[in-house]
C-alpha positions as CSV (number, residue, x, y, z in Angstrom):
1,M,0.0,0.0,0.0
2,Q,2.8,2.4,0.9
3,F,4.5,1.6,-2.5
4,W,1.3,2.3,-4.4
5,K,0.9,5.7,-2.6
6,R,4.5,6.7,-3.5
7,F,3.9,5.4,-7.1
8,K,0.8,7.6,-7.5
9,A,2.6,10.5,-6.0
10,V,5.3,10.2,-8.7
11,A,2.6,9.8,-11.3
12,A,0.8,12.9,-10.1
13,W,4.0,14.9,-10.2
14,L,4.8,13.8,-13.7
15,H,1.2,14.3,-14.8
16,L,1.2,17.9,-13.5
17,W,4.5,19.2,-14.7
18,L,4.6,17.5,-18.0
19,G,1.1,18.8,-18.6
20,L,2.1,22.3,-17.8
21,A,5.2,22.0,-20.1
22,I,3.4,20.7,-23.3
23,G,-0.2,21.8,-22.7
24,L,-0.3,24.6,-25.3
25,V,1.2,22.4,-28.0
26,I,-1.3,19.6,-27.3
27,V,-4.2,22.1,-27.6
28,I,-2.8,23.4,-30.9
29,V,-2.3,19.8,-32.3
30,S,-5.7,18.6,-31.1
31,V,-7.7,21.6,-32.4
32,S,-6.0,21.4,-35.8
33,G,-6.6,17.7,-35.8
34,C,-10.3,18.2,-35.4
35,V,-10.3,20.2,-38.6
36,L,-8.2,17.6,-40.5
37,V,-10.6,14.8,-39.6
38,F,-12.9,16.1,-42.3
39,E,-10.3,17.8,-44.4
40,D,-11.3,16.1,-47.7
41,E,-15.0,16.8,-47.2
42,L,-14.4,20.4,-46.2
43,F,-12.0,21.1,-49.1
44,D,-14.5,19.6,-51.6
45,F,-17.3,21.8,-50.1
46,F,-15.4,25.1,-50.2
47,H,-13.8,24.4,-53.6
48,R,-16.8,22.9,-55.4
49,D,-16.0,25.1,-58.4
50,L,-12.6,23.4,-58.7
51,I,-13.6,19.8,-57.9
52,E,-17.0,19.1,-59.4
53,V,-17.4,18.9,-63.2
54,K,-20.2,17.8,-65.4
55,Q,-19.4,14.7,-67.4
56,T,-20.1,15.6,-71.1
57,G,-18.4,12.6,-72.8
58,P,-15.1,10.7,-72.6
59,P,-12.3,12.7,-71.0
60,K,-9.6,14.2,-73.2
61,A,-6.1,12.6,-73.4
62,V,-4.2,13.3,-70.2
63,S,-1.1,14.5,-72.3
64,E,-3.4,17.1,-73.8
65,L,-4.7,18.2,-70.4
66,M,-1.1,18.3,-69.1
67,A,0.0,20.6,-71.9
68,I,-2.8,23.0,-71.0
69,A,-1.9,22.9,-67.3
70,Q,1.8,23.4,-68.1
71,Q,1.0,26.4,-70.3
72,T,-0.9,27.8,-67.3
73,L,2.0,27.4,-65.0
74,G,4.8,28.3,-67.5
75,K,7.9,26.5,-68.4
76,S,9.7,27.5,-65.2
77,K,7.4,25.2,-63.2
78,P,7.5,21.7,-64.7
79,I,4.7,19.4,-63.7
80,T,5.8,16.6,-61.4
81,D,2.6,14.8,-60.4
82,I,-0.8,14.1,-61.8
83,K,-4.0,13.1,-60.0
84,V,-6.6,11.5,-62.2
85,N,-9.9,11.4,-60.2
86,E,-13.0,9.3,-60.8
87,D,-15.7,10.5,-63.2
88,G,-17.3,13.8,-62.4
89,R,-14.2,15.3,-60.8
90,S,-11.4,17.4,-62.1
91,Y,-7.8,16.3,-62.7
92,V,-5.1,17.9,-60.7
93,F,-1.6,18.7,-62.1
94,S,1.0,19.5,-59.5
95,A,4.3,21.3,-59.8
96,S,6.7,21.6,-56.8
97,K,10.3,22.4,-56.1
98,V,12.2,22.4,-52.8
99,N,14.3,25.4,-52.0
100,K,18.1,25.2,-51.8
101,R,19.3,24.6,-48.2
102,K,20.8,28.1,-47.9
103,D,17.4,29.6,-48.6
104,I,15.6,27.5,-46.0
105,T,15.0,29.1,-42.6
106,L,13.1,27.7,-39.5
107,S,9.8,28.6,-41.2
108,Y,7.8,25.9,-43.0
109,F,7.0,28.3,-45.8
110,S,10.7,28.6,-46.7
111,Q,11.0,24.9,-47.7
112,F,9.4,25.2,-51.2
113,K,10.3,27.5,-54.0
114,Y,6.9,26.8,-55.4
115,R,4.1,24.3,-54.9
116,D,1.1,24.8,-57.2
117,D,-1.9,22.7,-58.1
118,V,-3.8,23.3,-61.4
119,Y,-7.4,22.0,-61.6
120,V,-8.5,21.1,-65.1
121,N,-11.9,19.9,-66.4
122,P,-11.0,16.6,-68.2
123,Y,-14.0,16.8,-70.5
124,N,-13.4,20.2,-72.1
125,G,-9.8,21.1,-71.0
126,K,-10.8,24.3,-69.2
127,V,-8.5,25.4,-66.4
128,L,-10.8,25.8,-63.3
129,G,-8.2,27.4,-61.1
130,V,-4.7,27.3,-59.6
131,I,-3.9,26.9,-55.9
132,D,-0.6,27.8,-54.2
133,V,-0.6,24.8,-51.9
134,R,2.0,26.5,-49.6
135,Y,-0.6,28.9,-48.3
136,E,-3.8,26.9,-48.8
137,F,-5.8,26.8,-45.5
138,F,-6.0,23.0,-45.0
139,N,-2.3,22.5,-45.9
140,V,-1.3,25.2,-43.5
141,T,-3.5,23.6,-40.9
142,E,-1.8,20.2,-41.6
143,Q,1.7,21.7,-41.3
144,L,0.7,23.4,-38.0
145,H,-0.6,20.0,-36.8
146,R,2.5,18.1,-37.9
147,Q,5.3,20.6,-37.3
148,L,4.0,23.8,-35.8
149,L,4.7,25.6,-39.1
150,L,8.4,25.0,-38.5
151,V,10.8,23.5,-41.0
152,K,10.2,19.7,-41.0
153,P,13.5,18.4,-39.3
154,V,12.8,20.7,-36.4
155,G,9.0,20.9,-36.1
156,S,8.3,17.2,-36.5
157,V,10.7,16.4,-33.7
158,V,9.2,19.0,-31.4
159,I,5.7,17.6,-32.1
160,G,6.9,14.0,-31.8
161,C,8.5,14.7,-28.4
162,C,5.4,16.4,-27.1
163,V,3.2,13.5,-28.3
164,L,5.5,11.0,-26.6
165,I,5.1,13.1,-23.4
166,F,1.4,13.1,-23.9
167,L,1.4,9.3,-24.0
168,V,3.1,9.4,-20.6
169,M,0.4,11.8,-19.4
170,L,-2.3,9.5,-20.6
171,V,-0.8,6.6,-18.7
172,T,-0.2,8.6,-15.5
173,G,-3.7,10.1,-15.8
174,F,-5.2,6.6,-15.9
175,I,-3.1,5.6,-12.8
176,L,-4.4,8.7,-10.9
177,W,-8.0,8.0,-12.1
178,L,-8.0,4.3,-10.9
179,P,-10.8,4.0,-8.4
180,K,-10.6,1.8,-5.2
181,N,-13.9,0.1,-5.7
182,L,-17.0,-0.2,-7.8
183,K,-18.8,2.6,-6.0
184,Q,-15.9,5.0,-6.7
185,F,-15.8,3.8,-10.3
186,K,-19.4,4.9,-10.9
187,K,-18.5,8.3,-9.4
188,S,-15.3,8.7,-11.4
189,I,-17.1,8.3,-14.8
190,S,-20.0,10.6,-14.0
191,I,-20.3,14.4,-14.2
192,K,-22.1,16.3,-11.5
193,W,-23.6,19.1,-13.6
194,A,-25.5,20.6,-10.7
195,A,-22.3,21.1,-8.6
196,K,-20.1,24.2,-8.6
197,W,-18.0,24.9,-11.7
198,K,-14.8,23.7,-10.0
199,R,-16.4,20.3,-9.4
200,V,-17.8,20.2,-13.0
201,N,-14.4,21.1,-14.4
202,Y,-12.8,18.3,-12.3
203,D,-15.3,15.7,-13.4
204,L,-14.9,16.8,-17.1
205,H,-11.2,16.3,-16.8
206,N,-11.5,12.8,-15.2
207,S,-14.5,11.3,-16.9
208,L,-13.9,12.5,-20.5
209,G,-10.2,11.6,-20.2
210,F,-11.2,8.0,-19.3
211,F,-13.7,7.6,-22.1
212,V,-11.3,8.8,-24.9
213,L,-8.2,7.1,-23.5
214,P,-8.0,4.2,-26.0
215,I,-8.8,6.4,-29.0
216,A,-6.3,9.0,-27.8
217,I,-3.6,6.3,-27.5
218,V,-4.3,5.1,-31.0
219,I,-4.2,8.6,-32.4
220,A,-0.9,9.3,-30.6
221,I,0.7,6.0,-31.7
222,T,-0.2,6.6,-35.4
223,G,0.8,10.2,-35.3
224,L,4.3,9.5,-34.1
225,T,4.9,7.6,-37.3
226,W,5.5,11.0,-39.1
227,S,7.9,12.2,-36.5
228,F,10.3,9.4,-35.8
229,K,11.7,6.8,-38.3
230,W,12.6,4.5,-35.4
231,W,9.0,4.5,-34.3
232,E,7.8,3.6,-37.8
233,K,10.4,0.9,-38.1
234,G,9.3,-0.5,-34.7
235,I,5.7,-0.9,-35.8
236,Y,6.8,-2.5,-39.1
237,Q,8.8,-5.1,-37.0
238,M,5.8,-5.7,-34.7
239,L,3.8,-6.5,-37.9
240,G,6.3,-8.9,-39.2
241,S,8.5,-6.7,-41.5
242,K,12.2,-6.3,-40.7
243,K,12.1,-2.7,-42.1
244,P,9.9,-0.3,-44.1
245,V,9.1,-1.5,-47.6
246,V,11.1,0.4,-50.3
247,L,8.7,1.7,-52.9
248,V,11.2,3.1,-55.3
249,R,11.8,1.0,-58.4
250,K,14.5,1.4,-61.1
251,A,13.4,0.8,-64.6
252,P,15.4,-2.0,-66.3
253,P,17.8,-1.1,-69.2
254,V,16.3,-1.0,-72.7
255,N,18.0,-1.2,-76.1
256,T,15.9,1.4,-77.8
257,A,13.1,3.7,-76.6
258,D,9.7,3.5,-78.2
259,T,8.9,6.9,-79.9
260,T,5.8,5.8,-81.7
261,G,3.2,7.0,-79.2
262,N,2.5,9.1,-76.1
263,H,3.6,6.9,-73.2
264,L,1.6,8.9,-70.6
265,D,-1.6,8.2,-72.4
266,M,-0.6,4.6,-72.9
267,V,0.0,4.2,-69.2
268,L,-3.3,5.7,-68.2
269,T,-5.2,3.7,-70.8
270,M,-3.6,0.5,-69.6
271,L,-4.4,1.3,-65.9
272,R,-8.0,2.1,-66.7
273,H,-8.4,-1.1,-68.6
274,K,-6.8,-3.1,-65.8
275,L,-8.9,-1.5,-63.1
276,E,-12.1,-1.6,-65.0
277,G,-13.2,1.7,-63.6
278,N,-12.9,0.5,-59.9
279,Y,-10.8,3.5,-58.7
280,R,-11.2,6.7,-56.9
281,V,-7.8,8.2,-57.7
282,I,-4.9,7.3,-59.9
283,G,-1.8,9.2,-59.0
284,L,1.1,9.5,-61.4
285,N,4.6,10.5,-60.2
286,L,6.5,11.7,-63.3
287,P,10.2,10.8,-63.5
288,E,12.8,13.4,-62.7
289,K,15.4,14.3,-65.2
290,G,17.7,11.4,-65.9
291,E,15.2,8.9,-64.4
292,H,12.8,6.6,-66.3
293,T,10.4,5.2,-63.7
294,M,6.9,6.5,-63.7
295,M,5.1,5.3,-60.6
296,A,1.4,5.1,-60.4
297,F,-0.5,4.6,-57.1
298,V,-4.1,3.7,-57.2
299,Y,-6.9,4.0,-54.5
300,L,-9.6,1.5,-55.3
301,K,-13.3,2.1,-54.5
302,T,-13.9,-1.4,-53.1
303,R,-12.2,-3.0,-50.1
304,T,-11.1,-6.6,-49.8
305,D,-10.1,-6.3,-46.1
306,G,-10.1,-3.7,-43.4
307,W,-7.2,-1.7,-44.8
308,R,-7.1,1.1,-47.3
309,N,-7.0,-0.5,-50.7
310,M,-4.0,1.0,-52.4
311,S,-1.8,-0.6,-55.1
312,Y,1.4,0.5,-56.9
313,Y,2.3,0.1,-60.6
314,Y,5.7,0.9,-62.2
315,F,6.1,1.9,-65.8
316,D,9.1,2.6,-68.0
317,S,8.7,6.2,-69.4
318,R,10.7,5.3,-72.5
319,T,8.4,2.5,-73.6
320,G,5.2,2.9,-71.5
321,K,5.5,-0.7,-70.5
322,L,4.6,-2.0,-67.0
323,F,7.8,-3.6,-65.5
324,D,6.7,-4.1,-61.8
325,Q,3.7,-3.9,-59.6
326,L,2.7,-4.3,-55.9
327,E,-1.0,-4.8,-55.6
328,H,-2.8,-4.5,-52.3
329,A,-3.5,-8.2,-51.9
330,K,0.2,-9.0,-52.1
331,K,1.5,-6.3,-49.8
332,P,3.0,-7.3,-46.5
333,L,1.0,-6.5,-43.4
334,G,3.4,-3.7,-42.5
335,L,2.8,-1.8,-45.7
336,K,-0.9,-2.3,-45.5
337,W,-0.8,-0.6,-42.1
338,R,1.5,2.1,-43.4
339,N,-0.8,2.9,-46.3
340,S,-3.7,3.0,-43.9
341,N,-1.9,4.9,-41.1
342,K,-3.4,8.3,-42.0
343,D,-6.9,6.9,-42.3
344,I,-6.5,5.3,-38.8
345,H,-5.1,8.5,-37.4
346,T,-7.9,10.7,-38.7
347,G,-10.7,8.1,-38.2
348,R,-11.3,7.9,-41.9
349,I,-10.6,4.1,-41.9
350,Y,-14.3,3.1,-41.5
351,G,-16.0,6.3,-42.6
352,L,-18.3,8.7,-40.7
353,P,-18.7,6.8,-37.4
354,T,-14.9,6.5,-36.8
355,Q,-14.3,10.1,-38.1
356,L,-16.8,11.4,-35.5
357,L,-15.1,9.3,-32.8
358,A,-11.7,10.7,-33.8
359,M,-13.1,14.3,-33.8
360,F,-14.7,13.8,-30.4
361,A,-11.4,12.4,-29.0
362,A,-9.4,15.3,-30.5
363,L,-11.8,17.8,-28.9
364,V,-11.4,16.1,-25.5
365,C,-7.7,16.0,-25.9
366,A,-7.7,19.7,-26.6
367,S,-9.8,20.3,-23.4
368,L,-7.6,18.2,-21.1
369,P,-4.7,20.6,-20.7
370,I,-7.2,23.5,-20.2
371,T,-9.3,21.7,-17.5
372,G,-6.1,20.3,-16.0
373,F,-4.6,23.7,-15.7
374,M,-7.8,25.1,-14.1
375,I,-7.7,22.3,-11.5
376,W,-4.0,23.1,-10.7
377,W,-4.7,26.9,-10.6
378,G,-7.6,26.4,-8.3
379,K,-5.6,24.3,-5.9
380,R,-2.7,26.8,-6.1
381,K,-4.9,29.7,-5.2
382,K,-6.5,27.7,-2.4
383,A,-3.1,26.8,-1.0
384,K,-1.9,30.4,-1.3
385,K,-5.0,31.7,0.5
386,Q,-4.5,29.1,3.2
387,D,-0.9,30.1,3.7
388,Q,-1.9,33.7,4.0
389,L,-4.5,32.9,6.7
390,N,-2.0,30.8,8.6
391,G,0.6,33.6,8.4
392,S,-1.8,36.3,9.6
393,F,-2.9,34.3,12.6
394,K,-1.4,35.5,15.9
395,P,-2.0,33.6,19.1
396,L,-3.4,35.6,22.0
397,V,-0.8,36.2,24.7
398,L,-2.2,36.5,28.2
């Protein structure tokens, strides 16, 4: 019993001071996380003029659409990525370039020389708009969430350390919450709304913290994947993979390049035929100068298991031929998890029900440092007032 009291005292000390140290960061990360849970839905809603298009026939050749997008951006911003969406949605042509190291400061915004997305109607070739992704609201929110708008090597480590500490706080909070018996358990998960605000605040901190504990742990564990490579590697190993799967493929040597057709159009035609229309997005990473591998990643509409259904296809840009592939069914468990990690983190993995759970958990996580601070501040004021009363008391001398 004495050991348990000392153990809880240590847990209480850690819970308090660690919470005071990282409380503001946890509030920022949690509030921004609430927004990002419905990022795709909100982006589509506010940018309907860029996303939604009326299907008026077969789409134009992607090479023709790319030429239109490239003309919009200019020759100084070569297109690096293409996103071919399902019918009724625009295509997105992206151009990005990282700044030279000497031009990069502590700010996230200094990392890219440019990062533009061009939205094109695939049926008539009309440019619907251009977004500078560096300053787009949801991207800025994501960078605030992931790295506090700092340069990635600094910001992601700061966030990662704070989330690790937050995991310790969740564990110590659970230890402090543990009731002695069933009667106390019922009290510890209820909120006395009719009580004074201090008691309500205390109940909110305890009971809501208990209810979101497992979800908060999952969110923290999946979030750390973007901050620490050793954490990501550790999860891979737990799932049976010695190390993360290398997704880069090098095109085999060829004797002569095929110059009889447009290989970009050939690749997309081949993929569409292979997928039979069962895709939400086909992403194409165009090869850099001197490289010949064109990687396509595909998000399928249907699911064969509980993971995000994503497959990889590798084409030789000189011939347009498929030389390698890694389809979802043949991926190792570790890669299935890694491809689904963001969906697990945001609750998107099983649609609206899990998204709502994730948003609720993020809101509670945002409230915990605030309610915890108010508990500490109230006790501090009470202790200070008690000290003043004790100090002002003078015994009567007869």
